[in-house]
ZATISE-711866 format. One record per residue (C-alpha): residue number from 1; residue in one letter; y, z, x. Coordinates in steps of 0.25 Angstrom, whole numbers, plus 2048, in hexadecimal, padded with zeros to 3 digits. Each point is the difference from the previous one (the first is absolute). Layout:
<rs>
<r><seq>NUM</seq><type>a</type><py>Y</py><pz>Z</pz><px>X</px></r>
...
</rs>
This chain:
<rs>
<r><seq>1</seq><type>m</type><py>744</py><pz>4A0</pz><px>520</px></r>
<r><seq>2</seq><type>a</type><py>802</py><pz>7F4</pz><px>804</px></r>
<r><seq>3</seq><type>t</type><py>803</py><pz>7FC</pz><px>80F</px></r>
<r><seq>4</seq><type>t</type><py>7FD</py><pz>7F1</pz><px>800</px></r>
<r><seq>5</seq><type>l</type><py>80E</py><pz>7FA</pz><px>7FF</px></r>
<r><seq>6</seq><type>t</type><py>804</py><pz>7EF</pz><px>7FE</px></r>
<r><seq>7</seq><type>d</type><py>807</py><pz>7FB</pz><px>80D</px></r>
<r><seq>8</seq><type>r</type><py>80E</py><pz>800</pz><px>7F8</px></r>
<r><seq>9</seq><type>q</type><py>7FD</py><pz>80F</pz><px>7FD</px></r>
<r><seq>10</seq><type>a</type><py>7FD</py><pz>804</pz><px>80E</px></r>
<r><seq>11</seq><type>q</type><py>80C</py><pz>7F6</pz><px>806</px></r>
<r><seq>12</seq><type>i</type><py>80B</py><pz>80A</pz><px>7F6</px></r>
<r><seq>13</seq><type>l</type><py>7F9</py><pz>80B</pz><px>803</px></r>
<r><seq>14</seq><type>k</type><py>800</py><pz>7FF</pz><px>810</px></r>
<r><seq>15</seq><type>a</type><py>810</py><pz>7FC</pz><px>7FE</px></r>
<r><seq>16</seq><type>i</type><py>803</py><pz>80C</pz><px>7F7</px></r>
<r><seq>17</seq><type>i</type><py>7FA</py><pz>809</pz><px>80B</px></r>
<r><seq>18</seq><type>e</type><py>805</py><pz>7FA</pz><px>80B</px></r>
<r><seq>19</seq><type>e</type><py>80E</py><pz>803</pz><px>7F9</px></r>
<r><seq>20</seq><type>y</type><py>7FE</py><pz>80E</pz><px>7FC</px></r>
<r><seq>21</seq><type>t</type><py>7FC</py><pz>801</pz><px>810</px></r>
<r><seq>22</seq><type>t</type><py>80E</py><pz>7FC</pz><px>804</px></r>
<r><seq>23</seq><type>t</type><py>808</py><pz>807</pz><px>7F5</px></r>
<r><seq>24</seq><type>a</type><py>7F8</py><pz>80C</pz><px>7F9</px></r>
<r><seq>25</seq><type>e</type><py>807</py><pz>7FA</pz><px>7F3</px></r>
<r><seq>26</seq><type>p</type><py>7F6</py><pz>7FB</pz><px>7F3</px></r>
<r><seq>27</seq><type>v</type><py>800</py><pz>7F1</pz><px>802</px></r>
<r><seq>28</seq><type>g</type><py>805</py><pz>7F8</pz><px>7F4</px></r>
<r><seq>29</seq><type>s</type><py>7FD</py><pz>7F0</pz><px>7FC</px></r>
<r><seq>30</seq><type>v</type><py>80D</py><pz>7FD</pz><px>804</px></r>
<r><seq>31</seq><type>t</type><py>7FF</py><pz>804</pz><px>80F</px></r>
<r><seq>32</seq><type>l</type><py>7F2</py><pz>7F8</pz><px>801</px></r>
<r><seq>33</seq><type>e</type><py>806</py><pz>7F5</pz><px>7F9</px></r>
<r><seq>34</seq><type>k</type><py>80B</py><pz>7FF</pz><px>809</px></r>
<r><seq>35</seq><type>k</type><py>7FC</py><pz>804</pz><px>80E</px></r>
<r><seq>36</seq><type>y</type><py>7F0</py><pz>7FC</pz><px>7FF</px></r>
<r><seq>37</seq><type>d</type><py>7FC</py><pz>7F1</pz><px>7FF</px></r>
<r><seq>38</seq><type>l</type><py>7F5</py><pz>804</pz><px>7F5</px></r>
<r><seq>39</seq><type>g</type><py>803</py><pz>7F0</pz><px>7FA</px></r>
<r><seq>40</seq><type>i</type><py>800</py><pz>807</pz><px>7F0</px></r>
<r><seq>41</seq><type>s</type><py>80A</py><pz>805</pz><px>7F7</px></r>
<r><seq>42</seq><type>p</type><py>805</py><pz>80C</pz><px>7FD</px></r>
<r><seq>43</seq><type>a</type><py>7FA</py><pz>802</pz><px>7F5</px></r>
<r><seq>44</seq><type>t</type><py>7F3</py><pz>7FD</pz><px>805</px></r>
<r><seq>45</seq><type>i</type><py>802</py><pz>809</pz><px>80A</px></r>
<r><seq>46</seq><type>r</type><py>804</py><pz>80C</pz><px>7F6</px></r>
<r><seq>47</seq><type>n</type><py>7F1</py><pz>7FC</pz><px>7F9</px></r>
<r><seq>48</seq><type>e</type><py>7F9</py><pz>801</pz><px>80C</px></r>
<r><seq>49</seq><type>m</type><py>807</py><pz>80D</pz><px>805</px></r>
<r><seq>50</seq><type>a</type><py>7FD</py><pz>806</pz><px>7F0</px></r>
<r><seq>51</seq><type>a</type><py>7F1</py><pz>7FC</pz><px>801</px></r>
<r><seq>52</seq><type>l</type><py>801</py><pz>806</pz><px>80F</px></r>
<r><seq>53</seq><type>t</type><py>804</py><pz>80D</pz><px>7FA</px></r>
<r><seq>54</seq><type>s</type><py>7F6</py><pz>7FF</pz><px>7F6</px></r>
<r><seq>55</seq><type>a</type><py>7F4</py><pz>7FF</pz><px>809</px></r>
<r><seq>56</seq><type>g</type><py>807</py><pz>80C</pz><px>80A</px></r>
<r><seq>57</seq><type>f</type><py>806</py><pz>7F9</pz><px>80D</px></r>
<r><seq>58</seq><type>l</type><py>80D</py><pz>803</pz><px>7F9</px></r>
<r><seq>59</seq><type>n</type><py>809</py><pz>80D</pz><px>7FB</px></r>
<r><seq>60</seq><type>q</type><py>80D</py><pz>7FE</pz><px>7F9</px></r>
<r><seq>61</seq><type>p</type><py>809</py><pz>80D</pz><px>802</px></r>
<r><seq>62</seq><type>h</type><py>807</py><pz>805</pz><px>7F8</px></r>
<r><seq>63</seq><type>t</type><py>809</py><pz>7F5</pz><px>7F7</px></r>
<r><seq>64</seq><type>s</type><py>800</py><pz>7F6</pz><px>80C</px></r>
<r><seq>65</seq><type>a</type><py>7FF</py><pz>7F1</pz><px>7FD</px></r>
<r><seq>66</seq><type>g</type><py>7F9</py><pz>800</pz><px>80F</px></r>
<r><seq>67</seq><type>r</type><py>7F2</py><pz>805</pz><px>805</px></r>
<r><seq>68</seq><type>s</type><py>7FB</py><pz>808</pz><px>80C</px></r>
<r><seq>69</seq><type>p</type><py>7F1</py><pz>7FF</pz><px>805</px></r>
<r><seq>70</seq><type>t</type><py>7F4</py><pz>809</pz><px>7FB</px></r>
<r><seq>71</seq><type>p</type><py>7F6</py><pz>806</pz><px>80B</px></r>
<r><seq>72</seq><type>l</type><py>7F7</py><pz>7F7</pz><px>7FA</px></r>
<r><seq>73</seq><type>a</type><py>809</py><pz>7F2</pz><px>804</px></r>
<r><seq>74</seq><type>l</type><py>804</py><pz>806</pz><px>80D</px></r>
<r><seq>75</seq><type>k</type><py>7EF</py><pz>802</pz><px>803</px></r>
<r><seq>76</seq><type>y</type><py>7FE</py><pz>7F4</pz><px>7F9</px></r>
<r><seq>77</seq><type>y</type><py>80D</py><pz>7FA</pz><px>80A</px></r>
<r><seq>78</seq><type>i</type><py>7F8</py><pz>805</pz><px>80D</px></r>
<r><seq>79</seq><type>r</type><py>7F3</py><pz>7FA</pz><px>7FC</px></r>
<r><seq>80</seq><type>e</type><py>803</py><pz>7F3</pz><px>7FD</px></r>
<r><seq>81</seq><type>l</type><py>80E</py><pz>7FC</pz><px>802</px></r>
<r><seq>82</seq><type>v</type><py>806</py><pz>805</pz><px>80D</px></r>
<r><seq>83</seq><type>k</type><py>802</py><pz>7F7</pz><px>80C</px></r>
<r><seq>84</seq><type>e</type><py>7FF</py><pz>809</pz><px>80C</px></r>
<r><seq>85</seq><type>e</type><py>80B</py><pz>7FE</pz><px>80B</px></r>
<r><seq>86</seq><type>e</type><py>7F7</py><pz>803</pz><px>80E</px></r>
<r><seq>87</seq><type>m</type><py>80A</py><pz>807</pz><px>80B</px></r>
<r><seq>88</seq><type>s</type><py>804</py><pz>7F8</pz><px>80B</px></r>
<r><seq>89</seq><type>v</type><py>7FB</py><pz>801</pz><px>80D</px></r>
<r><seq>90</seq><type>a</type><py>80E</py><pz>805</pz><px>804</px></r>
<r><seq>91</seq><type>e</type><py>7FE</py><pz>80B</pz><px>7F5</px></r>
<r><seq>92</seq><type>e</type><py>7F3</py><pz>803</pz><px>805</px></r>
<r><seq>93</seq><type>v</type><py>804</py><pz>803</pz><px>80F</px></r>
<r><seq>94</seq><type>a</type><py>80C</py><pz>809</pz><px>7FB</px></r>
<r><seq>95</seq><type>v</type><py>7F8</py><pz>809</pz><px>7F9</px></r>
<r><seq>96</seq><type>k</type><py>7F7</py><pz>801</pz><px>80B</px></r>
<r><seq>97</seq><type>e</type><py>809</py><pz>803</pz><px>809</px></r>
<r><seq>98</seq><type>k</type><py>807</py><pz>80B</pz><px>7F8</px></r>
<r><seq>99</seq><type>v</type><py>7F2</py><pz>807</pz><px>801</px></r>
<r><seq>100</seq><type>w</type><py>7F8</py><pz>7FB</pz><px>80D</px></r>
<r><seq>101</seq><type>d</type><py>804</py><pz>80C</pz><px>809</px></r>
<r><seq>102</seq><type>y</type><py>7FE</py><pz>80A</pz><px>7F7</px></r>
<r><seq>103</seq><type>r</type><py>7F0</py><pz>7F9</pz><px>801</px></r>
<r><seq>104</seq><type>q</type><py>7FA</py><pz>80C</pz><px>808</px></r>
<r><seq>105</seq><type>d</type><py>804</py><pz>80A</pz><px>7F6</px></r>
<r><seq>106</seq><type>y</type><py>7FA</py><pz>7FF</pz><px>7F1</px></r>
<r><seq>107</seq><type>h</type><py>80A</py><pz>80B</pz><px>7FB</px></r>
<r><seq>108</seq><type>r</type><py>80D</py><pz>7F9</pz><px>806</px></r>
<r><seq>109</seq><type>f</type><py>7FB</py><pz>7F1</pz><px>7FC</px></r>
<r><seq>110</seq><type>f</type><py>7FD</py><pz>804</pz><px>7F2</px></r>
<r><seq>111</seq><type>q</type><py>810</py><pz>806</pz><px>7FF</px></r>
<r><seq>112</seq><type>e</type><py>803</py><pz>7F3</pz><px>805</px></r>
<r><seq>113</seq><type>l</type><py>7F9</py><pz>7F7</pz><px>7FC</px></r>
<r><seq>114</seq><type>t</type><py>804</py><pz>806</pz><px>7F0</px></r>
<r><seq>115</seq><type>r</type><py>810</py><pz>801</pz><px>804</px></r>
<r><seq>116</seq><type>a</type><py>7FE</py><pz>7F1</pz><px>804</px></r>
<r><seq>117</seq><type>l</type><py>7F9</py><pz>7FD</pz><px>7F3</px></r>
<r><seq>118</seq><type>a</type><py>80C</py><pz>806</pz><px>7F8</px></r>
<r><seq>119</seq><type>d</type><py>80C</py><pz>7F8</pz><px>809</px></r>
<r><seq>120</seq><type>k</type><py>7F6</py><pz>7F3</pz><px>7FB</px></r>
<r><seq>121</seq><type>t</type><py>7FF</py><pz>801</pz><px>7F4</px></r>
<r><seq>122</seq><type>k</type><py>80E</py><pz>808</pz><px>7FB</px></r>
<r><seq>123</seq><type>t</type><py>7F4</py><pz>809</pz><px>7F7</px></r>
<r><seq>124</seq><type>l</type><py>7FB</py><pz>810</pz><px>803</px></r>
<r><seq>125</seq><type>a</type><py>7F2</py><pz>7FD</pz><px>80A</px></r>
<r><seq>126</seq><type>i</type><py>7F7</py><pz>809</pz><px>800</px></r>
<r><seq>127</seq><type>t</type><py>7F5</py><pz>803</pz><px>80B</px></r>
<r><seq>128</seq><type>c</type><py>7F3</py><pz>80A</pz><px>7FB</px></r>
<r><seq>129</seq><type>t</type><py>7F2</py><pz>803</pz><px>809</px></r>
<r><seq>130</seq><type>s</type><py>7F4</py><pz>806</pz><px>7FA</px></r>
<r><seq>131</seq><type>t</type><py>803</py><pz>80B</pz><px>80C</px></r>
<r><seq>132</seq><type>g</type><py>80C</py><pz>805</pz><px>7F7</px></r>
<r><seq>133</seq><type>h</type><py>80B</py><pz>7F9</pz><px>808</px></r>
<r><seq>134</seq><type>l</type><py>80B</py><pz>7FB</pz><px>7F8</px></r>
<r><seq>135</seq><type>f</type><py>80B</py><pz>7F7</pz><px>805</px></r>
<r><seq>136</seq><type>h</type><py>80B</py><pz>7FB</pz><px>7F6</px></r>
<r><seq>137</seq><type>s</type><py>80F</py><pz>7F9</pz><px>803</px></r>
<r><seq>138</seq><type>g</type><py>80B</py><pz>7F9</pz><px>7FA</px></r>
<r><seq>139</seq><type>y</type><py>803</py><pz>80A</pz><px>7F4</px></r>
<r><seq>140</seq><type>s</type><py>810</py><pz>7F9</pz><px>7FF</px></r>
<r><seq>141</seq><type>h</type><py>7F8</py><pz>7F3</pz><px>7FE</px></r>
<r><seq>142</seq><type>i</type><py>7FC</py><pz>806</pz><px>7F1</px></r>
<r><seq>143</seq><type>l</type><py>80F</py><pz>805</pz><px>7FD</px></r>
<r><seq>144</seq><type>e</type><py>804</py><pz>7EF</pz><px>800</px></r>
<r><seq>145</seq><type>n</type><py>7F6</py><pz>7FE</pz><px>7F4</px></r>
<r><seq>146</seq><type>p</type><py>805</py><pz>802</pz><px>7F0</px></r>
<r><seq>147</seq><type>e</type><py>7F0</py><pz>805</pz><px>7FF</px></r>
<r><seq>148</seq><type>f</type><py>803</py><pz>80C</pz><px>809</px></r>
<r><seq>149</seq><type>y</type><py>810</py><pz>804</pz><px>7F9</px></r>
<r><seq>150</seq><type>d</type><py>7F6</py><pz>809</pz><px>7F5</px></r>
<r><seq>151</seq><type>i</type><py>800</py><pz>80B</pz><px>808</px></r>
<r><seq>152</seq><type>d</type><py>7F3</py><pz>805</pz><px>7F9</px></r>
<r><seq>153</seq><type>t</type><py>7FA</py><pz>7F4</pz><px>808</px></r>
<r><seq>154</seq><type>t</type><py>807</py><pz>803</pz><px>80C</px></r>
<r><seq>155</seq><type>r</type><py>7FC</py><pz>80E</pz><px>7FE</px></r>
<r><seq>156</seq><type>e</type><py>7F1</py><pz>7FF</pz><px>7FE</px></r>
<r><seq>157</seq><type>v</type><py>7FD</py><pz>7F4</pz><px>80C</px></r>
<r><seq>158</seq><type>l</type><py>808</py><pz>80A</pz><px>80B</px></r>
<r><seq>159</seq><type>s</type><py>7F8</py><pz>80C</pz><px>7FA</px></r>
<r><seq>160</seq><type>l</type><py>7F3</py><pz>7F5</pz><px>800</px></r>
<r><seq>161</seq><type>l</type><py>803</py><pz>801</pz><px>80F</px></r>
<r><seq>162</seq><type>d</type><py>7FE</py><pz>80D</pz><px>803</px></r>
<r><seq>163</seq><type>e</type><py>7F1</py><pz>801</pz><px>7FC</px></r>
<r><seq>164</seq><type>f</type><py>7F8</py><pz>7F8</pz><px>807</px></r>
<r><seq>165</seq><type>p</type><py>7F4</py><pz>802</pz><px>7F5</px></r>
<r><seq>166</seq><type>r</type><py>807</py><pz>7FA</pz><px>7F3</px></r>
<r><seq>167</seq><type>l</type><py>806</py><pz>7F4</pz><px>80D</px></r>
<r><seq>168</seq><type>n</type><py>7F3</py><pz>7FF</pz><px>805</px></r>
<r><seq>169</seq><type>d</type><py>7F9</py><pz>7FE</pz><px>7F1</px></r>
<r><seq>170</seq><type>l</type><py>809</py><pz>7F5</pz><px>7FC</px></r>
<r><seq>171</seq><type>f</type><py>7FC</py><pz>7F9</pz><px>80C</px></r>
<r><seq>172</seq><type>k</type><py>7F0</py><pz>800</pz><px>7FC</px></r>
<r><seq>173</seq><type>k</type><py>805</py><pz>7FC</pz><px>7F2</px></r>
<r><seq>174</seq><type>a</type><py>7FE</py><pz>7F1</pz><px>807</px></r>
<r><seq>175</seq><type>v</type><py>7F3</py><pz>7F9</pz><px>7FD</px></r>
<r><seq>176</seq><type>g</type><py>7F9</py><pz>7F3</pz><px>807</px></r>
<r><seq>177</seq><type>d</type><py>800</py><pz>7FC</pz><px>80E</px></r>
<r><seq>178</seq><type>e</type><py>80E</py><pz>7F5</pz><px>800</px></r>
<r><seq>179</seq><type>p</type><py>808</py><pz>805</pz><px>80D</px></r>
<r><seq>180</seq><type>v</type><py>80B</py><pz>804</pz><px>7F7</px></r>
<r><seq>181</seq><type>h</type><py>800</py><pz>808</pz><px>7F4</px></r>
<r><seq>182</seq><type>v</type><py>80C</py><pz>7FF</pz><px>7F7</px></r>
<r><seq>183</seq><type>l</type><py>802</py><pz>80C</pz><px>7F5</px></r>
<r><seq>184</seq><type>v</type><py>808</py><pz>7FE</pz><px>7F5</px></r>
<r><seq>185</seq><type>g</type><py>805</py><pz>809</pz><px>7F5</px></r>
<r><seq>186</seq><type>d</type><py>7F4</py><pz>803</pz><px>7F7</px></r>
<r><seq>187</seq><type>d</type><py>7F7</py><pz>7FE</pz><px>80B</px></r>
<r><seq>188</seq><type>v</type><py>806</py><pz>80F</pz><px>803</px></r>
<r><seq>189</seq><type>d</type><py>7FD</py><pz>80B</pz><px>7F5</px></r>
<r><seq>190</seq><type>l</type><py>80E</py><pz>807</pz><px>803</px></r>
<r><seq>191</seq><type>k</type><py>80C</py><pz>7FD</pz><px>7F5</px></r>
<r><seq>192</seq><type>f</type><py>80C</py><pz>800</pz><px>80C</px></r>
<r><seq>193</seq><type>f</type><py>7F6</py><pz>7F3</pz><px>807</px></r>
<r><seq>194</seq><type>e</type><py>802</py><pz>7F8</pz><px>7F4</px></r>
<r><seq>195</seq><type>p</type><py>80C</py><pz>7F7</pz><px>808</px></r>
<r><seq>196</seq><type>l</type><py>7F9</py><pz>802</pz><px>80C</px></r>
<r><seq>197</seq><type>s</type><py>7F7</py><pz>7FB</pz><px>809</px></r>
<r><seq>198</seq><type>m</type><py>7FA</py><pz>802</pz><px>80F</px></r>
<r><seq>199</seq><type>v</type><py>7F9</py><pz>7F6</pz><px>808</px></r>
<r><seq>200</seq><type>f</type><py>7F8</py><pz>802</pz><px>80C</px></r>
<r><seq>201</seq><type>a</type><py>7F4</py><pz>7FD</pz><px>809</px></r>
<r><seq>202</seq><type>d</type><py>7F5</py><pz>809</pz><px>804</px></r>
<r><seq>203</seq><type>f</type><py>7FC</py><pz>801</pz><px>80F</px></r>
<r><seq>204</seq><type>i</type><py>7F4</py><pz>806</pz><px>808</px></r>
<r><seq>205</seq><type>v</type><py>801</py><pz>806</pz><px>80E</px></r>
<r><seq>206</seq><type>p</type><py>7F3</py><pz>800</pz><px>805</px></r>
<r><seq>207</seq><type>d</type><py>7F6</py><pz>80D</pz><px>801</px></r>
<r><seq>208</seq><type>k</type><py>80F</py><pz>809</pz><px>7FD</px></r>
<r><seq>209</seq><type>f</type><py>805</py><pz>7FD</pz><px>7F2</px></r>
<r><seq>210</seq><type>s</type><py>805</py><pz>7F6</pz><px>7F6</px></r>
<r><seq>211</seq><type>g</type><py>80C</py><pz>7FF</pz><px>7F9</px></r>
<r><seq>212</seq><type>s</type><py>80C</py><pz>7F7</pz><px>7F9</px></r>
<r><seq>213</seq><type>v</type><py>80E</py><pz>7FA</pz><px>803</px></r>
<r><seq>214</seq><type>g</type><py>80A</py><pz>7FB</pz><px>7F5</px></r>
<r><seq>215</seq><type>i</type><py>80A</py><pz>801</pz><px>7F9</px></r>
<r><seq>216</seq><type>l</type><py>806</py><pz>807</pz><px>7F2</px></r>
<r><seq>217</seq><type>g</type><py>80D</py><pz>7F8</pz><px>7F8</px></r>
<r><seq>218</seq><type>p</type><py>802</py><pz>7FA</pz><px>7F3</px></r>
<r><seq>219</seq><type>s</type><py>7F6</py><pz>7F9</pz><px>7F8</px></r>
<r><seq>220</seq><type>r</type><py>808</py><pz>7F5</pz><px>802</px></r>
<r><seq>221</seq><type>l</type><py>7FE</py><pz>7FE</pz><px>80E</px></r>
<r><seq>222</seq><type>n</type><py>800</py><pz>7F1</pz><px>807</px></r>
<r><seq>223</seq><type>y</type><py>7F3</py><pz>7FF</pz><px>802</px></r>
<r><seq>224</seq><type>s</type><py>800</py><pz>7F2</pz><px>804</px></r>
<r><seq>225</seq><type>n</type><py>804</py><pz>806</pz><px>80F</px></r>
<r><seq>226</seq><type>i</type><py>7FB</py><pz>810</pz><px>7FE</px></r>
<r><seq>227</seq><type>i</type><py>7F2</py><pz>7FD</pz><px>800</px></r>
<r><seq>228</seq><type>p</type><py>7FF</py><pz>7F8</pz><px>80E</px></r>
<r><seq>229</seq><type>v</type><py>809</py><pz>80A</pz><px>806</px></r>
<r><seq>230</seq><type>i</type><py>7F5</py><pz>80C</pz><px>7FA</px></r>
<r><seq>231</seq><type>r</type><py>7F7</py><pz>7F7</pz><px>804</px></r>
<r><seq>232</seq><type>y</type><py>806</py><pz>7FE</pz><px>80E</px></r>
<r><seq>233</seq><type>f</type><py>800</py><pz>80E</pz><px>802</px></r>
<r><seq>234</seq><type>g</type><py>7F3</py><pz>805</pz><px>7FE</px></r>
<r><seq>235</seq><type>d</type><py>7FA</py><pz>7F6</pz><px>808</px></r>
<r><seq>236</seq><type>l</type><py>80B</py><pz>803</pz><px>80B</px></r>
<r><seq>237</seq><type>v</type><py>7F8</py><pz>80F</pz><px>7FE</px></r>
<r><seq>238</seq><type>n</type><py>7F3</py><pz>7FC</pz><px>802</px></r>
<r><seq>239</seq><type>e</type><py>804</py><pz>7F7</pz><px>80D</px></r>
<r><seq>240</seq><type>i</type><py>807</py><pz>80B</pz><px>809</px></r>
<r><seq>241</seq><type>s</type><py>7F5</py><pz>80D</pz><px>7F9</px></r>
<r><seq>242</seq><type>k</type><py>7F5</py><pz>7F8</pz><px>808</px></r>
<r><seq>243</seq><type>n</type><py>804</py><pz>806</pz><px>80B</px></r>
<r><seq>244</seq><type>w</type><py>802</py><pz>810</pz><px>7FC</px></r>
</rs>
């Protein structure tokens, strides 16, 4: 399946994903024409949306006239279209202040780090170490997203948090040496994960252990914001753990 898009198709796909990220509702051509300065007619937008659907980038749920992005679309967006919004110095300092007093006690440090990440991203935050320690925070945030209105999905996610080996296996599914890993939908061979994603960074505490810190949430995350945040949290662990 080709993953090369024309500039116009990429522009339309970007608008659809950003609208879907906000609303969690299928996006139609009229909405795109009214809210986004695409410079093309609704008819042209519809034709391009049909082409994107045929190419596997968009779904048409039920009989809705709107479209929603597929995992393929989200991966393309993350790889080609995301413009990261770096954290400000003030934001970085605020995070560091929340964990600094616990820097000599790595167990408490990871507890507070995970809580700070959940607060910052409004998602379920998870830290996992190679020594078998697991920290998570932000359960209430997942219930704010319609993807978790499905009781089976929520049950599976909460069950996952009680099973270290399964959760650790998810972190190991990432490939490559990028500082931040993203798993979307079919990257994970679990049916309940189809509408979800994980974004995480790996860290190493020299001569002691390794691990990952990240978040689990709906696949329509604000990746422009989330990816730099996760990168900072991973860097923060690497920085502070030098003295352990």
